[in-house]
C-alpha positions as CSV (number, residue, x, y, z in Angstrom):
1,X,104.4,175.1,257.4
2,X,102.8,176.0,260.8
3,X,102.3,179.7,260.9
4,X,103.7,180.0,264.4
5,X,106.9,178.1,263.3
6,X,107.2,180.2,260.2
7,X,106.8,183.5,262.2
8,X,109.4,182.3,264.6
9,X,111.9,181.5,261.8
10,X,111.3,184.9,260.2
11,X,111.8,186.7,263.5
12,X,114.9,184.6,264.2
13,X,116.4,185.8,260.9
14,X,115.4,189.4,261.4
15,X,116.4,189.9,265.0
16,X,120.2,189.4,264.6
17,X,120.2,191.9,261.8
18,X,118.2,194.3,263.9
19,X,120.5,193.8,266.8
20,X,123.6,194.2,264.6
21,X,122.1,197.4,263.2
22,X,121.5,198.7,266.7
23,X,125.0,197.8,267.7
24,X,126.5,199.6,264.7
25,X,124.3,202.7,265.0
26,X,126.6,204.6,267.5
27,X,129.6,203.7,265.4
28,X,127.9,204.9,262.2
29,X,126.8,208.1,263.8
30,X,130.4,208.6,265.1
31,X,131.8,207.9,261.7
32,X,129.4,210.4,260.2
33,X,130.4,213.0,262.8
34,X,134.1,212.3,262.2
35,X,133.5,212.8,258.4
36,X,131.8,216.1,259.0
37,X,134.7,217.2,261.2
38,X,137.2,216.2,258.5
39,X,135.2,218.1,255.9
40,X,135.0,221.3,258.0
41,X,138.7,221.1,258.8
42,X,139.9,220.7,255.2
43,X,137.4,223.3,253.9
44,X,138.8,225.8,256.4
45,X,142.4,224.9,255.5
46,X,141.6,225.3,251.8
47,X,140.1,228.7,252.3
48,X,143.2,229.8,254.3
49,X,145.6,228.6,251.6
50,X,143.7,230.2,248.7
51,X,143.6,233.5,250.7
52,X,147.4,233.6,250.5
53,X,147.9,233.9,246.8
54,X,147.2,232.8,243.2
55,X,150.2,230.8,242.1
56,X,149.9,227.0,241.8
57,X,151.7,226.5,245.1
58,X,155.0,226.6,246.8
59,X,157.8,226.0,244.3
60,X,155.8,227.8,241.6
61,X,156.2,231.5,240.8
62,X,153.6,231.3,238.0
63,X,149.9,231.8,238.0
64,X,148.7,228.9,235.8
65,X,145.3,228.9,234.2
66,X,144.6,225.2,234.4
67,X,145.2,225.4,238.2
68,X,143.5,228.8,238.7
69,X,140.4,227.4,237.0
70,X,140.1,224.8,239.8
71,X,140.4,227.1,242.8
72,X,138.7,230.2,241.4
73,X,135.4,229.3,243.1
74,X,136.9,229.2,246.6
75,X,139.0,232.3,245.6
76,X,135.7,234.2,244.9
77,X,134.6,233.4,248.5
78,X,137.8,234.5,250.3
79,X,139.7,236.9,248.1
80,X,139.1,240.5,246.9
81,X,137.0,240.4,243.7
82,X,139.1,243.0,242.0
83,X,142.3,241.0,242.6
84,X,140.7,237.9,241.0
85,X,139.5,240.0,238.1
86,X,142.9,241.4,237.5
87,X,144.5,238.0,237.4
88,X,141.9,236.7,235.0
89,X,142.3,239.7,232.7
90,X,146.1,239.3,232.6
91,X,145.7,236.0,230.6
92,X,143.9,238.0,227.9
93,X,146.7,240.5,227.9
94,X,148.9,237.6,226.7
95,X,146.5,236.3,224.2
96,X,148.1,235.9,220.8
97,X,146.7,237.1,217.5
98,X,145.5,233.6,216.5
99,X,143.5,233.5,219.8
100,X,145.7,231.1,221.8
101,X,146.1,231.5,225.5
102,X,149.3,231.0,227.6
103,X,149.6,228.4,230.3
104,X,150.6,231.0,232.9
105,X,152.7,234.1,233.7
106,X,155.3,235.1,236.2
107,X,157.0,238.4,237.2
108,X,159.4,239.1,234.4
109,X,162.4,239.3,236.8
110,X,161.7,235.7,237.9
111,X,161.4,234.2,234.4
112,X,164.2,231.6,234.6
113,X,162.6,228.1,234.3
114,X,163.8,227.4,230.7
115,X,160.6,228.2,228.8
116,X,160.6,230.2,225.6
117,X,159.0,233.1,227.3
118,X,156.3,235.2,225.7
119,X,156.1,239.0,226.4
120,X,153.3,241.4,225.9
121,X,153.2,245.2,225.8
122,X,149.9,244.9,227.6
123,X,151.5,243.3,230.6
124,X,155.2,244.4,230.6
125,X,155.7,243.4,234.2
126,X,155.1,239.7,233.4
127,X,156.5,236.9,231.2
128,X,154.2,234.3,229.9
129,X,154.8,230.7,228.9
130,X,152.9,227.8,227.2
131,X,153.3,224.0,227.3
132,X,152.3,223.4,223.7
133,X,151.8,219.7,224.1
134,X,148.5,220.6,226.0
135,X,145.2,221.6,224.4
136,X,143.4,222.8,227.6
137,X,144.6,226.4,228.2
138,X,141.9,228.1,226.1
139,X,139.2,225.8,227.6
140,X,140.5,226.4,231.1
141,X,140.3,230.2,230.7
142,X,136.7,230.1,229.4
143,X,135.7,227.9,232.3
144,X,137.4,230.0,234.9
145,X,135.8,233.2,233.6
146,X,132.4,231.5,233.7
147,X,133.0,230.3,237.2
148,X,134.0,233.9,238.2
149,X,130.9,235.4,236.6
150,X,128.6,232.8,238.3
151,X,130.2,233.4,241.7
152,X,130.4,237.2,241.6
153,X,127.6,238.3,239.2
154,X,130.2,240.5,237.4
155,X,128.9,240.2,233.9
156,X,130.5,243.6,233.1
157,X,133.9,241.8,232.8
158,X,132.7,240.5,229.4
159,X,132.7,244.1,228.1
160,X,136.1,245.0,229.5
161,X,138.4,246.0,226.7
162,X,141.9,244.5,226.5
163,X,144.0,246.1,223.7
164,X,140.8,247.4,222.1
165,X,139.0,244.0,222.1
166,X,136.4,243.1,224.7
167,X,136.6,240.0,226.8
168,X,133.6,238.4,225.2
169,X,135.2,238.6,221.7
170,X,138.5,237.3,223.2
171,X,136.7,234.3,224.5
172,X,135.4,233.6,221.0
173,X,139.0,234.0,219.7
174,X,140.3,231.5,222.2
175,X,137.7,228.9,221.2
176,X,138.2,229.7,217.5
177,X,141.9,228.9,217.9
178,X,141.0,225.3,218.9
179,X,138.7,224.9,216.0
180,X,141.1,226.4,213.5
181,X,144.5,225.3,214.7
182,X,143.9,222.1,216.8
183,X,140.9,220.6,215.0
184,X,140.9,217.3,213.1
185,X,138.3,217.3,210.3
186,X,138.2,213.5,210.0
187,X,137.1,212.9,213.6
188,X,135.6,216.3,214.4
189,X,137.7,216.5,217.5
190,X,140.7,218.5,218.8
191,X,144.2,217.1,219.1
192,X,147.3,217.6,221.1
193,X,150.6,215.7,221.7
194,X,150.5,212.2,223.2
195,X,150.5,212.6,227.0
196,X,149.3,210.4,230.0
197,X,145.7,211.2,230.5
198,X,145.4,214.9,231.4
199,X,149.2,215.4,231.6
200,X,151.5,217.8,230.0
201,X,154.5,215.6,229.4
202,X,155.0,213.8,226.0
203,X,157.1,210.6,225.9
204,X,159.6,211.6,223.2
205,X,161.6,214.2,225.1
206,X,163.5,214.4,228.5
207,X,161.4,217.4,229.5
208,X,158.5,216.9,227.1
209,X,156.3,220.1,227.4
210,X,156.7,221.5,223.9
211,X,155.6,220.1,220.5
212,X,158.5,219.2,218.3
213,X,159.4,217.1,215.3
214,X,159.3,214.0,217.4
215,X,155.8,214.5,218.8
216,X,153.0,212.0,218.0
217,X,149.8,213.9,217.6
218,X,146.7,212.3,219.1
219,X,143.1,212.9,220.2
220,X,142.1,212.2,223.8
221,X,139.1,212.5,226.0
222,X,140.5,215.1,228.5
223,X,141.1,217.8,225.9
224,X,137.8,217.3,224.2
225,X,135.7,217.1,227.4
226,X,137.4,220.3,228.6
227,X,136.4,222.0,225.4
228,X,132.8,220.7,225.6
229,X,132.5,222.2,229.1
230,X,134.0,225.5,227.8
231,X,131.4,225.6,225.0
232,X,128.6,225.0,227.5
233,X,130.0,227.8,229.7
234,X,130.4,230.2,226.8
235,X,126.9,229.7,225.7
236,X,125.7,230.3,229.2
237,X,127.5,233.5,230.0
238,X,128.2,235.2,226.7
239,X,125.9,237.0,224.3
240,X,127.3,236.7,220.8
241,X,125.9,238.9,218.1
242,X,124.1,237.8,214.9
243,X,124.1,234.0,214.3
244,X,127.0,233.2,216.6
245,X,124.6,231.4,219.0
246,X,123.8,228.9,216.3
247,X,127.4,228.5,215.3
248,X,128.6,227.7,218.9
249,X,125.5,225.5,219.7
250,X,126.1,223.5,216.5
251,X,129.8,223.1,217.4
252,X,128.9,221.9,220.9
253,X,126.4,219.3,219.6
254,X,128.8,218.0,217.0
255,X,131.7,217.7,219.5
256,X,129.5,215.8,222.0
257,X,128.4,213.4,219.2
258,X,131.9,212.9,217.9
259,X,133.3,212.2,221.4
260,X,130.9,209.4,221.9
261,X,131.3,208.1,218.4
262,X,135.1,208.0,218.3
263,X,136.5,208.0,221.8
264,X,134.0,205.8,223.7
265,X,135.0,202.1,223.6
266,X,131.6,200.4,224.1
267,X,133.1,196.9,224.3
268,X,135.4,197.9,227.2
269,X,133.1,200.4,228.8
270,X,135.7,203.2,228.8
271,X,137.2,206.0,226.8
272,X,140.0,205.2,224.5
273,X,143.4,206.6,225.7
274,X,144.3,208.0,222.3
275,X,143.4,208.1,218.6
276,X,146.7,208.5,216.8
277,X,146.8,210.8,213.8
278,X,150.2,209.6,212.5
279,X,151.3,206.6,214.5
280,X,151.9,205.8,218.2
281,X,155.2,206.5,220.2
282,X,154.8,203.1,221.9
283,X,155.7,199.6,220.8
284,X,153.1,197.8,218.6
285,X,153.0,195.0,221.1
286,X,151.8,197.3,223.9
287,X,148.0,197.3,224.5
288,X,147.4,200.9,225.4
289,X,143.7,200.4,224.8
290,X,143.5,198.6,228.2
291,X,144.6,201.7,230.1
292,X,141.8,203.4,232.0
293,X,142.2,207.2,232.3
294,X,140.7,208.3,235.7
295,X,141.2,212.1,235.2
296,X,139.8,212.3,231.7
297,X,136.8,210.1,232.7
298,X,136.0,212.4,235.6
299,X,136.1,215.5,233.3
300,X,134.0,213.7,230.7
301,X,131.4,213.0,233.4
302,X,131.5,216.7,234.3
303,X,130.8,217.5,230.6
304,X,127.7,215.3,230.7
305,X,129.1,212.6,228.4
306,X,128.1,209.6,230.5
307,X,124.7,208.4,231.7
308,X,124.0,207.9,235.4
309,X,124.5,204.1,235.0
310,X,127.8,204.7,233.2
311,X,128.9,207.1,236.0
312,X,128.3,204.4,238.6
313,X,130.2,201.8,236.4
314,X,133.1,204.3,236.0
315,X,133.3,204.7,239.8
316,X,133.3,200.9,240.3
317,X,136.1,200.6,237.7
318,X,138.1,203.3,239.5
319,X,137.7,201.5,242.8
320,X,138.8,198.2,241.2
321,X,141.9,199.9,239.8
322,X,142.7,201.3,243.2
323,X,142.5,197.9,244.8
324,X,144.5,196.2,242.1
325,X,147.2,198.9,242.1
326,X,147.5,199.3,245.8
327,X,146.9,203.1,245.5
328,X,145.1,205.1,248.2
329,X,142.4,206.9,246.3
330,X,140.6,207.2,243.0
331,X,143.0,210.1,242.3
332,X,145.1,207.4,240.7
333,X,145.9,208.9,237.3
334,X,145.5,205.8,235.2
335,X,145.7,202.1,235.4
336,X,147.5,199.9,234.3
337,X,150.5,202.3,234.1
338,X,152.9,202.8,231.3
339,X,156.0,200.6,231.7
340,X,159.4,201.9,232.7
341,X,161.2,203.7,229.9
342,X,158.1,204.5,227.8
343,X,158.6,208.2,228.7
344,X,162.1,209.9,228.4
345,X,161.2,212.2,231.3
346,X,162.5,210.4,234.4
347,X,159.6,211.6,236.5
348,X,157.2,209.5,234.4
349,X,158.2,206.1,235.7
350,X,155.5,203.6,236.8
351,X,153.3,205.0,239.6
352,X,155.1,208.3,239.5
353,X,153.8,211.8,238.6
354,X,151.2,211.7,235.8
355,X,151.9,208.0,235.1
356,X,149.9,206.4,238.0
357,X,150.6,209.1,240.6
358,X,147.6,209.7,242.9
359,X,146.3,213.2,242.3
360,X,143.5,214.7,244.5
361,X,143.4,217.4,241.9
362,X,141.4,215.0,239.7
363,X,140.1,212.5,242.3
364,X,138.1,215.2,244.0
365,X,136.5,216.2,240.7
366,X,135.1,212.7,240.5
367,X,133.8,213.0,244.0
368,X,131.9,216.2,243.0
369,X,130.4,214.3,240.1
370,X,129.3,211.4,242.3
371,X,127.5,213.9,244.5
372,X,126.0,215.6,241.5
373,X,124.6,212.3,240.3
374,X,123.2,211.4,243.7
375,X,125.8,208.8,244.7
376,X,126.4,210.3,248.1
377,X,127.7,207.4,250.1
378,X,130.1,206.6,247.3
379,X,131.2,210.2,247.2
380,X,131.9,210.3,250.9
381,X,133.8,207.0,250.8
382,X,136.0,208.2,247.9
383,X,136.6,211.6,249.6
384,X,137.6,210.3,253.0
385,X,141.2,209.2,252.2
386,X,141.8,212.5,250.4
387,X,140.7,214.4,253.4
388,X,142.6,212.3,255.9
389,X,145.9,212.8,254.1
390,X,145.5,216.6,254.1
391,X,145.1,216.4,257.8
392,X,147.8,213.8,258.4
393,X,150.4,215.7,256.3
394,X,149.2,219.2,257.2
395,X,149.1,220.3,253.6
396,X,147.5,220.0,250.2
397,X,150.2,218.1,248.4
398,X,150.4,218.0,244.6
399,X,150.3,214.2,244.3
400,X,150.9,211.0,246.3
401,X,152.9,207.9,245.6
402,X,151.3,204.5,245.5
403,X,152.3,204.1,249.1
404,X,150.3,207.3,249.9
405,X,153.4,209.4,250.5
406,X,153.2,213.1,249.7
407,X,155.0,214.4,246.6
408,X,155.5,217.8,245.0
409,X,154.3,221.1,246.3
410,X,152.8,221.0,249.8
411,X,150.5,223.9,249.2
412,X,149.0,223.0,245.9
413,X,146.0,225.3,245.5
414,X,144.5,223.1,242.7
415,X,144.0,220.3,245.3
416,X,142.7,222.7,247.8
417,X,140.2,224.1,245.3
418,X,138.8,220.8,244.1
419,X,138.5,219.5,247.7
420,X,136.6,222.6,248.7
421,X,134.3,222.2,245.7
422,X,133.6,218.6,246.5
423,X,132.9,219.3,250.1
424,X,130.5,222.1,249.2
425,X,128.7,219.8,246.7
426,X,128.2,217.2,249.5
427,X,127.0,219.9,251.9
428,X,124.6,221.2,249.3
429,X,123.1,217.7,248.8
430,X,122.8,217.3,252.6
431,X,120.8,220.5,252.8
């Protein structure tokens, strides 16, 4: 081919692209500017909300550890350190002799939600409660305390004595509870009741927050990934005596190995929803293995259980699920959803609450991990719809319907906390 003709053809192919790029440059810059404005606005809103208290949000009188764990980092930036410290230590005041940790506590005079309340002479002004279908309270407290120590440098809290036992020892007690009371020897993993992904509602009861004779015990990715993060945190901040370091390090390594061995479904490229220990509560004809758990997967990535390639594949799968379901963001709890009637709790119908509801509380955690692994454009794309609905609805709602309509508490501090963390992660990468 004549060199001149060849050069002309190359230029003719390149010029339109260059012109298109030039035409799009102002729009791209404007879009980036708009994204930065959204991030700043939501970050400021999150800080203002967390300044105002420590309960999960409006409609909640309790301080919950699984929620507090997700907004403690922003709390350390905007609240008095001693107040945060006091709320953390109150959980240890309710710690049981076997090491278990309560879900939350409420002023004793307001304890009227129907729980079997727990009382402690170390905190007589409060009543505690525990959703026993979960297995994340102990892990959440270890993580929250580690986040507090990293944010404030207050290592002295580990030596604080509660009922004659220091906090460091109480952290070990909490972790030991999981390995002694919630540990399955066959799989080398911890168990809980059957719930939807990270949820706290079992299918066999109209409320469904407490283990009972009808519960179906199962192993899932969320509980085990949360424990793995807690073990990593404990090894970082605590200084166990004698050979305790080896004990906890060995437990961490074994847990990590067993999660990949038993919960990772290589053929489907996803985590198995459940390993049942004594049968499933769902019909034998139902293919639960096809359900993809968004929240548990995000937490597993935080725990370091997936490679960078697998992280990108997980994000692609989440986006595919969002498109197929018609949801607004990767906060989509799971997909496909459990059919109508599979949960006796009426709030757990398809695309409702923890059964396919859209929760920023977990979607933003995935954004943080995308940023962590260097997928910045993907992180911003995933974050944008979550930011926009905070601004559009003037609040941090607990969850959203498939139609992107706000549901639950309008001042859910967990959502505020994870959005703040995701924004800070992206800002850090930009710097």
